[in-house]
Backbone as CSV, one residue per row, in Angstrom:
resi,resn,N_x,N_y,N_z,CA_x,CA_y,CA_z,C_x,C_y,C_z
1,MET,-17.444,7.826,-4.996,-16.462,7.919,-5.815,-15.318,8.047,-4.977
2,LEU,-14.620,8.123,-5.389,-13.753,6.898,-4.277,-12.459,8.045,-3.921
3,THR,-11.575,8.042,-2.929,-11.382,9.456,-1.867,-9.347,9.404,-3.031
4,PRO,-8.900,9.822,-2.933,-7.889,10.356,-3.227,-6.849,8.954,-3.217
5,LYS,-6.865,8.569,-1.256,-5.777,7.577,-0.673,-6.096,5.770,-1.456
6,ILE,-7.779,5.938,-1.768,-8.512,4.861,-2.522,-7.445,3.986,-3.895
7,ARG,-7.566,5.508,-4.249,-7.630,5.332,-5.994,-5.861,5.102,-6.098
8,ARG,-5.590,5.802,-4.491,-4.039,5.362,-4.877,-3.547,4.405,-4.503
9,ILE,-3.565,3.226,-3.951,-4.014,2.293,-3.295,-4.643,1.591,-4.838
10,LEU,-5.488,0.948,-5.447,-6.258,0.630,-6.048,-4.624,1.206,-7.202
11,GLN,-3.959,1.941,-7.918,-3.457,2.046,-8.628,-1.865,1.352,-8.938
12,ILE,-1.549,1.513,-7.131,-0.548,0.495,-6.608,-0.381,-0.919,-6.492
13,GLY,-1.620,-1.135,-7.413,-1.790,-2.557,-6.543,-3.084,-3.236,-8.149
14,GLY,-2.318,-2.235,-8.874,-2.598,-2.377,-10.681,-3.620,-3.650,-10.347
15,GLY,-5.040,-3.254,-9.508,-5.905,-4.271,-9.849,-5.382,-5.476,-9.410
16,ILE,-4.629,-5.888,-8.863,-4.778,-6.847,-8.404,-4.962,-7.433,-6.778
17,THR,-6.182,-8.127,-7.001,-5.983,-7.731,-5.941,-5.335,-8.561,-4.291
18,ALA,-4.301,-9.558,-4.396,-3.132,-9.718,-3.934,-2.324,-8.757,-3.471
19,ASN,-2.607,-7.637,-4.111,-1.164,-6.307,-4.139,-2.026,-5.165,-3.281
20,ILE,-3.600,-5.863,-3.761,-4.232,-4.116,-3.177,-3.769,-4.226,-1.617
21,PHE,-4.378,-5.888,-1.270,-4.522,-6.242,0.510,-3.349,-6.526,1.301
22,GLN,-1.618,-7.093,-0.008,-0.162,-6.057,0.521,0.096,-5.599,0.854
23,ALA,-1.037,-4.092,0.923,-0.492,-2.857,0.118,-1.237,-2.291,1.833
24,ILE,-2.773,-2.461,2.168,-3.486,-2.426,2.646,-3.009,-2.693,3.910
25,THR,-2.106,-4.396,4.213,-1.919,-4.639,4.989,-0.063,-4.225,5.732
26,CYS,0.088,-3.476,3.986,2.000,-2.686,5.062,1.238,-1.605,5.620
27,LEU,0.015,-0.864,4.767,0.636,0.280,5.360,-0.525,0.246,6.936
28,ALA,-1.232,-0.772,7.338,-1.492,-0.348,8.338,-1.044,-1.277,9.748
29,ALA,0.303,-1.658,8.493,1.148,-2.750,9.711,2.431,-1.071,10.770
30,GLU,2.834,-0.904,8.837,3.295,0.716,10.231,2.091,1.332,10.416
31,SER,1.827,2.225,10.256,0.987,2.761,11.124,1.041,2.928,12.339
32,ILE,0.635,1.898,12.682,0.293,1.136,14.414,1.852,0.971,15.110
33,GLU,2.781,-0.023,14.467,3.459,0.750,14.230,4.639,2.101,15.130
34,SER,3.724,2.940,13.513,4.189,4.306,14.286,3.851,5.211,15.410
35,GLY,2.435,4.352,15.888,1.613,5.240,16.860,0.669,6.212,16.480
36,ILE,0.538,6.358,15.362,-0.236,6.844,14.502,-1.333,6.709,13.786
37,GLU,-1.849,4.816,13.948,-3.039,4.164,14.352,-4.015,3.917,13.211
38,HIS,-3.660,5.631,11.915,-4.739,4.811,11.061,-4.147,5.242,9.416
39,ILE,-4.317,4.802,8.407,-3.551,5.090,7.502,-3.670,6.551,6.572
40,THR,-2.595,7.426,6.809,-2.314,8.645,6.377,-2.337,8.576,5.174
41,ASP,-3.063,9.991,3.889,-2.431,9.820,2.874,-1.416,10.210,2.282
42,GLU,-0.316,10.592,3.472,0.539,10.864,3.113,1.406,9.614,2.842
43,ALA,1.132,8.538,3.440,1.722,7.162,3.621,1.483,6.297,2.578
44,VAL,0.339,6.475,2.388,-0.038,6.041,0.992,1.124,6.369,-0.129
45,GLU,1.079,7.449,-0.446,1.943,8.115,-1.674,2.874,7.688,-1.289
46,SER,3.701,7.828,-0.440,5.439,7.324,-0.021,5.296,6.081,0.442
47,TRP,4.513,4.529,0.420,4.863,3.565,-0.001,4.911,2.997,-0.809
48,ARG,6.151,2.133,-1.284,6.320,1.239,-2.535,6.420,-0.109,-2.261
49,PRO,5.490,-0.264,-2.671,5.459,-2.612,-2.522,7.290,-3.381,-2.316
50,PRO,7.075,-3.853,-1.620,8.726,-4.550,-1.172,8.547,-5.258,-3.051
51,VAL,10.065,-5.050,-3.421,10.780,-6.511,-4.459,10.919,-7.544,-3.662
52,SER,9.848,-8.945,-4.933,10.362,-10.047,-4.489,10.820,-10.194,-5.322
53,ALA,11.647,-11.447,-5.351,12.845,-12.437,-5.721,12.064,-12.032,-7.122
54,GLU,11.043,-12.977,-7.282,10.722,-12.994,-8.941,10.631,-11.974,-10.001
55,THR,10.162,-10.888,-9.052,9.693,-9.233,-9.468,11.665,-8.743,-10.347
56,ALA,12.023,-9.534,-8.901,13.838,-9.043,-9.485,14.490,-9.759,-10.249
57,PHE,14.647,-10.588,-10.719,14.855,-11.710,-11.546,14.052,-11.719,-13.288
58,ALA,12.612,-10.451,-13.106,12.002,-11.033,-14.258,12.420,-10.607,-15.694
């Protein structure tokens, strides 16, 4: 059974492995920088992927 946190990460990634890894990497870096040192449910819910130039002009 998937936790809500994992389910949300999969939703954010849209089933694309590279997007899922990007989300996890960004969330992990943010958690370390904040001093929390673990990915919280709140961080996953509020995280938004950065907009790339390719997406912006699509």
